[in-house]
C-alpha positions as CSV (number, residue, x, y, z in Angstrom):
1,X,-9.5,7.3,-11.4
2,X,-5.6,6.9,-10.5
3,X,-4.6,10.2,-8.9
4,X,-7.6,10.2,-6.7
5,X,-6.6,6.5,-5.6
6,X,-2.6,7.6,-5.6
7,X,-4.3,10.6,-3.1
8,X,-5.8,8.1,-1.0
9,X,-3.4,5.9,-0.4
10,X,-1.0,8.4,-0.3
11,X,-3.1,9.6,2.9
12,X,-4.2,6.6,4.2
13,X,-0.5,5.3,4.5
14,X,0.8,8.6,5.9
15,X,-1.7,8.3,8.8
16,X,-1.4,4.7,9.8
17,X,2.7,6.1,9.9
18,X,2.4,8.8,11.6
19,X,0.2,7.2,14.4
20,X,2.3,3.9,14.3
21,X,5.6,7.1,15.5
22,X,3.8,9.0,17.6
23,X,1.1,6.6,19.6
24,X,1.6,3.0,18.8
25,X,0.8,2.0,22.1
26,X,-2.4,4.1,21.5
27,X,-3.4,2.6,18.0
28,X,-2.6,-0.9,19.8
29,X,-4.9,-0.3,22.3
30,X,-7.9,0.6,19.7
31,X,-7.3,-3.3,18.2
32,X,-7.4,-4.4,21.6
33,X,-4.1,-5.7,21.1
34,X,-0.3,-5.5,22.9
35,X,2.0,-2.7,22.0
36,X,4.6,-3.9,19.9
37,X,7.8,-4.9,21.4
38,X,9.9,-4.1,20.9
39,X,8.9,-0.4,20.5
40,X,11.7,0.0,17.3
41,X,9.1,-2.8,15.2
42,X,6.5,-0.4,15.4
43,X,9.0,2.6,14.2
44,X,10.3,1.1,12.0
45,X,7.0,-0.3,10.2
46,X,6.0,3.5,10.5
47,X,8.6,5.0,9.0
48,X,8.2,2.3,6.3
49,X,4.4,3.7,6.0
50,X,5.9,7.2,5.7
51,X,7.9,6.4,2.8
52,X,5.3,4.7,0.7
53,X,2.8,7.7,2.0
54,X,5.9,10.2,0.2
55,X,6.1,7.5,-3.0
56,X,2.5,8.1,-3.6
57,X,3.4,11.9,-4.8
58,X,4.6,10.5,-8.6
59,X,1.1,8.4,-9.1
60,X,-0.6,11.3,-8.0
61,X,1.2,14.1,-10.3
62,X,1.6,11.6,-13.6
63,X,-0.8,9.0,-13.5
64,X,0.5,7.4,-16.5
65,X,4.5,7.5,-15.8
66,X,4.1,6.1,-12.1
67,X,1.6,3.2,-13.1
68,X,4.5,0.8,-11.7
69,X,4.2,2.9,-8.0
70,X,0.3,1.7,-7.8
71,X,0.9,-1.7,-9.2
72,X,3.6,-2.5,-6.5
73,X,2.1,-0.6,-3.6
74,X,-1.6,-1.1,-4.2
75,X,-2.1,-4.1,-6.1
76,X,1.0,-6.0,-5.0
77,X,1.8,-5.3,-1.3
78,X,-1.6,-4.0,-0.2
79,X,-2.8,-7.2,-2.5
80,X,-0.2,-9.1,-0.3
81,X,-0.9,-7.2,2.7
82,X,-4.9,-8.1,2.8
83,X,-4.0,-11.7,2.6
84,X,-1.2,-12.3,5.1
85,X,-4.1,-10.6,7.9
86,X,-7.0,-13.0,6.7
87,X,-4.1,-16.1,7.1
88,X,-2.8,-14.8,10.9
89,X,-6.6,-13.9,11.5
90,X,-7.4,-17.9,10.6
91,X,-4.0,-19.4,11.3
92,X,-3.2,-18.1,13.9
93,X,-6.3,-16.7,15.4
94,X,-5.2,-12.9,16.0
95,X,-7.5,-10.2,16.9
96,X,-10.6,-9.8,14.8
97,X,-9.6,-6.3,14.6
98,X,-6.8,-7.1,12.3
99,X,-9.8,-7.8,9.4
100,X,-10.3,-3.9,8.9
101,X,-7.0,-3.9,7.7
102,X,-7.5,-6.9,6.0
103,X,-11.4,-5.2,4.4
104,X,-8.8,-1.8,3.8
105,X,-5.8,-3.1,2.0
106,X,-7.9,-5.2,0.0
107,X,-10.5,-2.9,-0.9
108,X,-7.3,-0.6,-2.4
109,X,-6.0,-3.4,-3.9
110,X,-9.4,-4.0,-5.9
111,X,-10.0,-0.9,-6.9
112,X,-6.5,-0.1,-7.8
113,X,-6.2,-3.2,-10.2
114,X,-9.4,-2.4,-11.3
115,X,-8.4,1.2,-12.7
116,X,-5.0,0.5,-13.8
117,X,-6.8,-2.0,-16.1
118,X,-9.0,0.4,-17.6
119,X,-6.9,3.1,-18.0
120,X,-4.1,1.1,-19.7
121,X,-1.9,3.1,-22.3
122,X,-2.6,2.3,-26.3
123,X,0.5,0.3,-25.9
124,X,-0.4,-2.3,-23.2
125,X,1.1,-2.5,-19.6
126,X,3.4,-5.0,-20.4
127,X,5.0,-3.6,-24.0
128,X,5.3,-0.3,-21.8
129,X,7.0,-1.9,-19.4
130,X,9.0,-4.0,-22.1
131,X,9.8,-0.9,-24.1
132,X,11.4,1.5,-20.7
133,X,13.3,-1.3,-20.0
134,X,14.8,-1.3,-23.3
135,X,15.6,2.5,-23.2
136,X,17.1,2.4,-19.9
137,X,19.5,-0.1,-21.0
138,X,20.4,2.4,-24.2
139,X,21.5,4.6,-22.1
């Protein structure tokens, strides 16, 4: 289950990153908002998303060994992103079109969390993480 999540997540983040780099004005108009000013903000967000997308290569190739990437990027970052979109909508009255990102990021976070919890290895995630820290310290 983790491999397809990594693939879809990488495609999702890569596509949005490319849109932000190559067609930020059109992308903004799709959501009924003004383009980012200065444009470097859209460029940096596009680069950020492309780097995140590239990182999904590792959990796609080795779902057990790169679980940490899915915890950080899908559960933590996408979960926090969904929360930020919701708060922005309710507190700052941002465009309701941003709720699409809240829904998609939230869905990725929840589906990934469930998949990670269901596919724990025999050691358990906290124990494996502590063991890997100990191995790194011994090097």
